[in-house]
C-alpha positions as CSV (number, residue, x, y, z in Angstrom):
1,P,-37.9,24.8,33.5
2,A,-36.2,23.5,36.7
3,L,-34.5,20.7,34.7
4,K,-33.3,23.1,32.0
5,S,-31.9,25.4,34.7
6,L,-30.1,22.5,36.3
7,I,-28.6,21.4,32.9
8,R,-27.4,24.9,32.2
9,A,-25.8,25.2,35.6
10,L,-24.1,21.8,35.1
11,A,-22.9,22.9,31.7
12,R,-21.4,26.1,33.2
13,W,-19.7,24.1,35.9
14,L,-18.2,21.6,33.5
15,R,-17.0,24.5,31.3
16,R,-15.2,26.1,34.2
17,R,-13.7,22.8,35.2
18,D,-12.5,22.2,31.6
19,L,-10.9,25.6,31.3
20,S,-9.2,25.2,34.7
21,A,-7.9,21.8,33.7
22,C,-6.4,23.1,30.4
23,E,-4.3,25.7,32.3
24,G,-2.1,22.8,33.4
25,V,-1.5,21.6,29.9
26,D,2.0,22.3,28.5
27,H,1.2,21.6,24.9
28,F,-1.9,20.8,22.8
29,I,-1.6,18.3,19.9
30,A,-4.5,18.4,17.4
31,I,-5.4,15.6,15.1
32,S,-6.5,17.9,12.3
33,S,-6.9,21.5,11.3
34,E,-10.5,21.3,12.4
35,V,-9.4,20.4,15.9
36,Q,-6.7,23.0,15.9
37,R,-9.2,25.7,15.2
38,R,-11.4,24.4,18.0
39,I,-8.6,24.4,20.5
40,A,-7.8,28.1,19.6
41,R,-11.5,29.0,19.8
42,L,-12.3,27.3,23.1
43,Y,-9.1,27.6,25.0
44,G,-7.2,30.4,23.3
45,R,-4.2,28.2,22.9
46,E,-1.9,27.2,20.0
47,S,-1.5,23.6,19.0
48,V,0.6,21.5,16.6
49,I,-1.1,19.2,14.2
50,I,0.0,15.5,14.2
51,H,-2.5,13.4,12.2
52,P,-3.5,10.0,13.6
53,P,-1.6,6.9,12.4
54,V,-3.0,4.8,9.5
55,E,-1.8,1.3,8.8
56,T,-1.3,2.0,5.1
57,S,0.7,-1.2,4.5
58,Q,-2.5,-3.2,5.0
59,F,-4.1,-1.7,1.9
60,Q,-2.9,-1.9,-1.8
61,P,-4.4,-0.8,-5.1
62,V,-5.7,-3.3,-7.7
63,A,-5.5,-3.0,-11.5
64,K,-9.3,-2.6,-12.0
65,P,-12.0,-1.7,-9.5
66,D,-15.5,-3.0,-9.5
67,N,-18.6,-0.9,-10.1
68,Y,-19.8,-0.4,-6.5
69,F,-19.4,2.5,-4.1
70,L,-18.5,1.8,-0.4
71,V,-19.3,3.0,3.1
72,V,-17.2,1.8,6.0
73,S,-18.5,3.1,9.3
74,R,-20.3,2.5,12.6
75,L,-24.0,2.8,11.9
76,I,-24.9,5.5,14.3
77,P,-26.8,8.8,13.6
78,Y,-24.0,11.4,13.5
79,K,-22.1,9.4,10.8
80,R,-25.0,10.4,8.4
81,I,-24.9,7.1,6.6
82,D,-28.6,7.8,5.9
83,L,-27.5,10.3,3.3
84,A,-25.6,7.7,1.4
85,V,-28.3,5.1,1.6
86,E,-31.0,7.5,0.4
87,A,-28.8,8.9,-2.3
88,F,-27.8,5.6,-3.8
89,T,-31.3,4.3,-3.5
90,A,-32.6,7.3,-5.5
91,L,-29.8,6.9,-8.1
92,N,-30.3,3.1,-8.3
93,L,-26.5,2.6,-8.0
94,P,-24.7,-0.1,-6.1
95,L,-23.6,0.8,-2.6
96,I,-22.0,-1.6,-0.1
97,V,-22.2,-0.7,3.6
98,A,-19.7,-2.4,5.9
99,G,-20.2,-1.9,9.6
100,E,-22.6,-2.4,12.5
101,G,-24.5,-0.1,14.8
102,R,-27.9,0.7,16.3
103,D,-29.0,2.5,13.0
104,R,-28.7,-0.6,10.9
105,V,-32.4,-1.7,11.1
106,R,-33.6,1.8,10.2
107,L,-31.1,2.2,7.4
108,Q,-32.0,-1.2,5.9
109,A,-35.7,-0.3,6.0
110,S,-35.0,2.8,3.9
111,A,-32.6,1.1,1.5
112,G,-33.4,0.1,-2.1
113,P,-32.3,-3.2,-3.8
114,T,-29.0,-1.7,-4.9
115,V,-27.8,-1.1,-1.3
116,K,-26.2,-4.1,0.4
117,F,-25.3,-4.3,4.2
118,L,-22.4,-6.6,5.2
119,G,-22.2,-6.0,8.9
120,R,-18.7,-6.3,10.4
121,V,-16.0,-7.5,8.1
122,S,-12.6,-9.0,8.7
123,P,-9.4,-6.9,8.0
124,Q,-8.8,-8.9,4.8
125,E,-12.4,-8.4,3.6
126,L,-12.0,-4.7,4.4
127,A,-8.8,-4.4,2.4
128,D,-10.5,-6.2,-0.6
129,L,-13.6,-4.0,-0.4
130,M,-11.5,-0.8,-0.3
131,A,-9.3,-1.8,-3.2
132,H,-12.2,-2.7,-5.5
133,C,-14.7,0.1,-4.9
134,Q,-15.2,3.0,-7.3
135,A,-15.0,5.4,-4.4
136,L,-15.5,5.6,-0.6
137,I,-18.5,7.7,0.5
138,F,-17.8,9.7,3.7
139,P,-20.9,11.7,4.5
140,G,-20.4,12.7,8.1
141,L,-18.5,15.4,9.9
142,E,-15.4,14.0,11.7
143,D,-12.4,15.3,13.6
144,F,-10.3,13.3,11.2
145,G,-11.5,10.0,9.7
146,I,-9.4,6.9,9.3
147,S,-11.4,5.0,6.7
148,P,-11.0,7.6,3.9
149,V,-7.2,7.5,4.3
150,E,-7.4,3.6,4.2
151,A,-9.4,3.9,0.9
152,M,-6.7,6.3,-0.4
153,A,-4.0,3.9,0.6
154,S,-5.9,1.4,-1.6
155,G,-5.7,3.9,-4.5
156,R,-9.3,4.8,-4.4
157,P,-10.8,8.3,-4.3
158,V,-13.1,9.6,-1.6
159,I,-16.4,11.5,-1.9
160,A,-16.8,13.4,1.3
161,F,-18.8,16.2,3.0
162,A,-16.6,19.3,2.7
163,S,-15.9,19.8,6.4
164,G,-13.9,18.6,9.4
165,G,-10.9,16.4,9.0
166,A,-11.6,15.5,5.4
167,L,-10.3,18.9,4.4
168,D,-6.8,17.9,5.5
169,Y,-6.5,15.0,3.1
170,I,-8.9,15.3,0.2
171,R,-7.6,17.3,-2.7
172,E,-10.4,18.1,-5.2
173,G,-9.8,16.2,-8.4
174,E,-6.7,14.5,-7.1
175,T,-7.6,12.3,-4.1
176,G,-11.4,12.7,-4.2
177,C,-14.2,15.3,-4.4
178,F,-16.5,17.1,-2.0
179,F,-20.2,17.7,-1.7
180,R,-20.9,21.1,-0.1
181,K,-24.3,20.6,1.6
182,Q,-24.9,17.7,3.9
183,S,-28.0,16.6,2.0
184,V,-29.2,13.7,-0.1
185,Q,-29.6,15.9,-3.1
186,D,-26.1,17.3,-3.0
187,L,-24.5,14.0,-2.4
188,A,-26.5,12.4,-5.3
189,R,-25.5,15.3,-7.6
190,T,-21.8,14.8,-6.7
191,V,-22.0,11.0,-7.3
192,Q,-23.7,11.6,-10.7
193,Q,-20.8,13.9,-11.7
194,F,-18.1,11.6,-10.4
195,D,-15.8,10.0,-12.9
196,S,-13.3,7.5,-11.5
197,Q,-11.3,7.7,-14.7
198,Q,-10.0,11.1,-13.8
199,F,-8.2,9.8,-10.7
200,D,-4.8,8.1,-10.6
201,S,-4.5,5.3,-8.1
202,R,-0.7,5.7,-7.6
203,T,-1.1,9.4,-6.9
204,I,-3.8,8.8,-4.4
205,R,-1.8,6.1,-2.6
206,Q,1.3,8.2,-2.5
207,F,-0.7,11.0,-0.8
208,A,-2.1,8.5,1.7
209,L,1.4,7.5,2.7
210,R,1.8,10.9,4.4
211,F,-0.5,9.5,7.1
212,D,1.3,6.2,7.7
213,R,2.1,5.1,11.2
214,S,5.8,5.6,10.7
215,I,5.2,9.3,9.8
216,F,3.0,9.7,12.9
217,E,5.7,8.2,15.2
218,Q,8.4,10.3,13.6
219,K,6.5,13.6,14.1
220,L,5.4,12.7,17.6
221,R,9.0,11.8,18.6
222,Q,10.4,15.0,17.0
223,F,7.8,17.1,18.9
224,I,8.6,15.5,22.2
225,D,12.3,15.8,21.7
226,L,12.1,19.4,20.7
227,S,9.9,20.2,23.7
228,I,12.3,18.5,26.1
229,S,15.3,20.3,24.5
230,K,13.6,23.7,25.0
231,G,12.6,22.8,28.6
232,Q,9.0,23.1,27.8
233,V,7.8,20.0,29.6
């Protein structure tokens, strides 16, 4: 009880400090609609959305993808890679997992023979994996998420949990599709219904270009210039 009281008191103190610090902020920039809503809820402040930069030029579509699905992520609990591993093990479908993290041993122990772990990969290997996958699997809740946009820049659709930053760039049936419950069963059901033939790689890549570094720099520069011209900084 004493420890819990101490933790609650510390949380209240941190909250007060956080609110006090935000009073000195001239402008808030959010990296997604999810973060924009959070800023409004926690601080009662407006914000402008400027999505993070993605190096889209490093990724290019190929004429014909392979038959595997792909996960690119740090292997840590909140990323929910366990959902993908368990779903593809149950479906007996090929899944490649690129990335390292403390969850790797646990994930490998639960994986079936169709799930392959690569560990860290080079930038060129990553681009090749993205371009040749059927789709990228994005099962976690993220403020934004760079790897799905990289997959889209490769012309490949994304299967994502319907929440967080993914809502800003996945268009159902156009750039990917959603599963609505963060569960193995719902992800597996969505994968079973997925048809890569319904997606056009050129359309997907064109949409991804909206998040290119050049667009980020342009929007950020315009925001700063406008704020200076209005004397708001």
